[in-house]
C-alpha positions as CSV (number, residue, x, y, z in Angstrom):
1,M,120.9,114.9,102.0
2,E,122.7,114.2,105.3
3,L,123.2,117.2,107.5
4,D,126.5,117.8,109.4
5,L,125.4,118.0,113.0
6,K,128.9,118.3,114.4
7,P,128.6,120.6,117.4
8,A,130.5,123.9,117.4
9,V,133.7,123.8,119.5
10,D,133.5,125.9,122.7
11,Q,135.6,128.9,121.8
12,S,136.4,130.0,125.4
13,A,137.8,126.5,126.1
14,L,139.7,126.6,122.8
15,F,141.2,129.9,123.7
16,A,142.2,128.7,127.1
17,F,143.9,125.6,125.7
18,L,145.8,127.6,123.1
19,V,147.1,130.0,125.7
20,R,148.3,127.1,127.9
21,L,150.2,125.7,124.9
22,G,151.7,129.1,124.1
23,D,152.6,129.9,127.6
24,N,154.4,126.6,128.1
25,A,156.5,127.2,125.1
26,L,157.1,130.9,125.9
27,I,158.2,130.4,129.5
28,L,160.4,127.4,128.8
29,G,161.8,129.1,125.8
30,H,162.8,132.1,127.9
31,R,164.3,129.8,130.6
32,V,166.4,128.0,128.0
33,S,167.5,131.2,126.4
34,E,169.1,132.2,129.7
35,W,171.9,129.7,128.9
36,C,173.0,131.7,125.8
37,G,176.6,132.6,126.3
38,H,176.8,130.6,129.5
39,S,176.7,126.9,128.5
40,P,179.6,124.6,129.4
41,A,180.5,123.9,125.7
42,L,180.1,125.9,122.5
43,E,178.0,123.2,120.9
44,E,175.6,123.1,123.8
45,D,175.4,126.9,123.8
46,I,174.2,126.8,120.1
47,A,171.9,123.8,120.7
48,L,170.2,125.4,123.7
49,S,169.8,128.6,121.8
50,N,168.2,126.8,118.9
51,T,165.8,125.0,121.2
52,A,164.8,128.3,122.7
53,L,164.2,129.7,119.2
54,D,162.1,126.7,118.3
55,L,159.9,127.2,121.4
56,I,159.5,130.9,120.8
57,G,158.5,130.2,117.2
58,Q,155.8,127.8,118.5
59,T,154.7,130.4,121.0
60,Q,154.1,132.8,118.1
61,L,151.8,130.3,116.4
62,W,149.8,129.1,119.4
63,L,149.3,132.6,120.9
64,G,148.6,134.1,117.5
65,L,145.8,131.6,117.0
66,A,144.6,132.2,120.5
67,G,144.3,135.9,119.7
68,E,142.3,135.1,116.6
69,I,140.0,132.8,118.5
70,E,139.5,135.4,121.3
71,G,138.5,138.1,118.7
72,Q,139.5,141.1,120.8
73,G,142.3,142.3,118.6
74,R,145.2,140.9,120.8
75,S,148.2,139.7,119.0
76,A,150.7,137.0,120.1
77,D,153.0,139.9,121.3
78,D,150.1,141.4,123.3
79,L,149.4,138.1,125.0
80,A,153.1,137.5,125.7
81,Y,154.1,141.0,127.0
82,L,151.0,142.6,128.3
83,R,149.5,140.0,130.8
84,D,150.3,139.8,134.5
85,G,151.5,136.7,136.2
86,Y,148.1,135.5,137.3
87,E,147.0,135.5,133.7
88,F,149.7,133.0,132.6
89,R,148.6,129.4,132.2
90,N,151.9,127.5,131.9
91,I,152.6,124.5,134.0
92,L,154.9,125.0,137.0
93,L,157.6,122.7,135.6
94,V,158.7,125.1,132.9
95,E,159.2,128.1,135.2
96,R,161.5,126.2,137.6
97,P,164.9,127.8,137.8
98,N,167.6,126.4,135.4
99,G,170.0,125.3,138.2
100,D,173.0,123.6,136.8
101,F,173.3,122.2,133.3
102,G,172.1,118.8,134.4
103,K,168.9,120.2,135.9
104,T,168.2,122.2,132.8
105,L,168.5,119.0,130.7
106,M,166.4,116.9,133.0
107,R,163.6,119.6,133.0
108,Q,163.8,119.6,129.2
109,F,163.6,115.9,128.9
110,L,160.6,115.5,131.2
111,F,158.8,118.2,129.2
112,D,160.0,117.0,125.8
113,A,158.7,113.4,126.4
114,W,155.2,114.9,127.1
115,H,155.4,117.5,124.4
116,Y,156.4,114.9,121.8
117,L,153.3,112.8,122.5
118,L,151.0,115.8,122.6
119,M,152.2,117.2,119.3
120,K,151.9,113.8,117.7
121,A,148.3,113.4,118.9
122,L,147.3,117.0,118.0
123,Q,148.0,116.3,114.4
124,N,144.8,114.4,114.4
125,S,142.8,117.3,115.9
126,S,139.4,118.0,114.5
127,E,140.4,121.7,114.4
128,R,142.4,122.1,111.2
129,R,144.6,125.0,112.4
130,I,145.7,123.1,115.5
131,A,146.6,120.0,113.4
132,E,148.6,122.2,111.0
133,I,150.6,123.9,113.8
134,A,151.1,120.6,115.6
135,E,152.5,119.0,112.4
136,K,155.0,121.8,112.0
137,A,156.0,121.8,115.7
138,F,156.3,118.0,115.8
139,K,159.5,117.9,113.7
140,E,161.2,120.3,116.1
141,V,159.8,118.6,119.3
142,A,161.0,115.2,118.0
143,Y,164.5,116.6,117.8
144,H,164.3,118.2,121.2
145,L,163.4,114.8,122.7
146,E,166.1,113.0,120.9
147,R,168.7,115.4,122.1
148,S,167.6,115.7,125.7
149,Q,167.1,112.0,126.0
150,D,170.6,111.3,124.7
151,L,172.2,113.8,127.1
152,V,170.3,112.5,130.1
153,I,171.6,109.0,129.4
154,R,175.1,110.2,128.8
155,L,175.2,112.2,132.0
156,G,173.3,109.8,134.1
157,D,175.6,107.0,133.1
158,G,178.7,109.2,133.1
159,T,180.9,110.1,136.0
160,D,180.0,109.8,139.6
161,E,179.6,113.6,139.7
162,S,177.3,113.8,136.7
163,H,175.2,110.9,137.9
164,R,174.8,112.5,141.3
165,R,173.7,115.8,139.7
166,M,171.2,114.1,137.3
167,Q,169.6,112.1,140.1
168,A,169.3,115.2,142.3
169,A,167.7,117.1,139.4
170,L,165.3,114.2,138.8
171,N,164.3,114.1,142.4
172,D,163.7,117.8,142.6
173,L,161.7,118.1,139.4
174,W,159.6,114.9,139.6
175,P,156.9,116.4,141.9
176,Y,156.1,118.9,139.1
177,T,155.4,116.3,136.4
178,G,151.9,115.4,137.6
179,E,150.5,118.6,136.3
180,L,151.3,117.4,132.7
181,F,148.4,115.0,132.9
182,A,145.9,117.0,135.0
183,S,142.6,117.9,133.4
184,D,139.8,120.3,134.1
185,D,136.7,121.5,132.2
186,V,138.8,122.9,129.3
187,E,140.4,119.5,128.5
188,Q,137.2,117.6,129.2
189,T,135.3,119.8,126.7
190,L,137.9,119.7,124.0
191,S,138.7,116.1,124.3
192,A,135.1,115.2,124.0
193,A,134.9,117.2,120.8
194,G,137.9,115.5,119.3
195,V,140.0,118.7,119.4
196,I,142.7,117.3,121.8
197,P,143.6,114.1,123.4
198,H,142.6,113.6,127.0
199,P,145.7,114.4,129.1
200,Q,145.6,111.0,130.9
201,S,145.8,109.2,127.5
202,L,149.4,110.5,127.2
203,K,150.5,109.1,130.5
204,S,151.3,105.6,129.6
205,G,153.4,106.7,126.6
206,W,155.2,109.2,128.8
207,D,155.9,106.6,131.5
208,E,157.4,104.3,128.9
209,I,159.7,106.9,127.4
210,V,160.8,108.1,130.8
211,S,161.2,104.7,132.4
212,T,163.3,103.4,129.5
213,T,165.5,106.5,129.4
214,L,166.1,106.5,133.1
215,S,167.0,102.8,133.1
216,E,169.6,103.4,130.4
217,A,170.9,106.4,132.4
218,T,171.1,104.2,135.6
219,L,168.9,106.7,137.4
220,Q,166.3,105.8,139.9
221,K,162.7,106.9,139.1
222,P,161.2,108.6,142.1
223,D,158.1,107.4,143.7
224,D,154.9,109.2,142.9
225,G,153.8,111.3,145.8
226,Y,152.5,114.9,146.2
227,M,152.4,116.7,142.9
228,H,152.5,120.5,142.6
229,K,149.9,122.1,140.4
230,G,148.1,125.4,139.9
231,G,150.0,126.9,136.9
232,R,147.3,126.1,134.4
233,R,144.8,128.2,136.5
234,G,147.2,131.1,137.2
235,V,148.6,130.0,140.5
236,H,152.4,130.2,140.1
237,T,155.6,130.2,142.1
238,E,157.6,133.3,142.8
239,H,159.9,132.4,139.9
240,L,157.4,133.4,137.2
241,G,157.4,137.0,138.5
242,F,161.1,137.3,138.0
243,I,160.9,135.8,134.5
244,L,158.2,138.3,133.5
245,T,160.0,141.3,135.0
246,E,162.9,140.7,132.7
247,M,160.9,139.4,129.6
248,Q,158.3,142.2,129.7
249,F,160.5,145.1,130.7
250,L,160.7,146.9,127.4
251,Q,156.9,146.9,126.7
252,R,156.1,147.8,130.3
253,A,158.6,150.7,130.4
254,Y,157.8,151.9,126.8
255,P,154.3,150.8,126.0
256,G,153.8,150.3,122.3
257,A,157.4,150.7,121.5
258,V,158.4,149.4,118.0
259,W,161.7,149.1,116.2
């Protein structure tokens, strides 16, 4: 009889990765939700609100699983509302301020192109629960990418004013995209175990999606230079603090409050 000698997955690395996924979705979901009632058109107001809801739903799944893996009795709500800024592990891109509508869409597109490839790859994870969540999230993420990609093209190849704003947004956000493909011991450990793809393996696919889209949008892809990083190890910009002040207010002011 052949024995299954598959090594056990490092639980601390698994927890760290799940928190990163959950925090990305949580912080971007909160950012996008800030447009509710303020979008330039009713259809966009509804669409952005739905995107935010999708991301918060994904947050619930990733952080819920992270709490189970950690085994200390923390729920998804506990991880979302009762951690300080230095404990958050989202990439810096998702905490960038919304700016104008074009900047919000450009941030969404750059994230969606990566998120789409990651969720597609995670469906083949050796960890069953991760594969199941990724399969569910992939349908939502595929739509997010289709929508943000279409709007980037329409605005980039639109009026002189919309083109100018989209190019400015791209130039401003580009230095935050390098962190999407950075890796450390967490990714190295989990990719070696077949739990996740190595971050660099997503880069060529992302480059192809982004380059094709920017070409159709008549936008100039910025040169790669210095890339900001640190969010995945808890080093954030001042913007995260303002997000958490608003997002966590109720639980901080009234600990344990329930409806």
